[in-house]
N, C-alpha and C positions, 0 to 999 in steps of 0.2 A: 406918226402912230401913237407916241404916248400920250401928246394933246389931247388927243383925239379921246383915248381911254380916260383919260383925267375929265375931262369935259363929259363925259357920259355920265361918270359917276355922281356928279352932280345933275346933270339936267335931266337922266331919266328916270330916279325919284322922283322927280319935283313935277314933271309931265305924269307920270302913272298917278299920284296923289290926285291932281285935278283931275285927270280922266275918272279914275274912281270915283273921287269925288261926287263926279257930276253925275256920274251911272247909278252906282250903289249906296250913297251917300256917305258917312264917317268910316264903315268902316270898309266900303270899299277902297276908297282913300288910302287907307291903313295899307290892303291885300297891294293896291295897283303900285304904290310908293317900294313895297317890297318886292313885286315881282320887275320893278324897274331897276331897283337895286343889283337885283341877281342878276338881270341881264347884262347890266351896265361891269359887274365884277368880271361875269366870267368873256366879254371883248376886254375888257383891260387885262385878263391873265391870257388870252390868246394875243394879243398885242405883244407882251411882255415874253411870253414866248418865242414869238416870232423875231423878236428883237437879239434875243437871246442865239436864235439859231443863224441870223443873217450878220453875227459878229464875225471878224475878220479872226482866220485861223492866227496862233502866235506862232 
């Protein structure tokens, strides 16, 4: 789960940058990268929360 969250932090902004750049030019690329980073950050926070909830009780 952690690996997915970490990879998404790298991959989604790059994908957003490329797709936004193709659709709307440089400004769209920036917006796409920001949106991709936001989505990846939300997924990373969710996976971190899930790992905390799933840890063994002491």
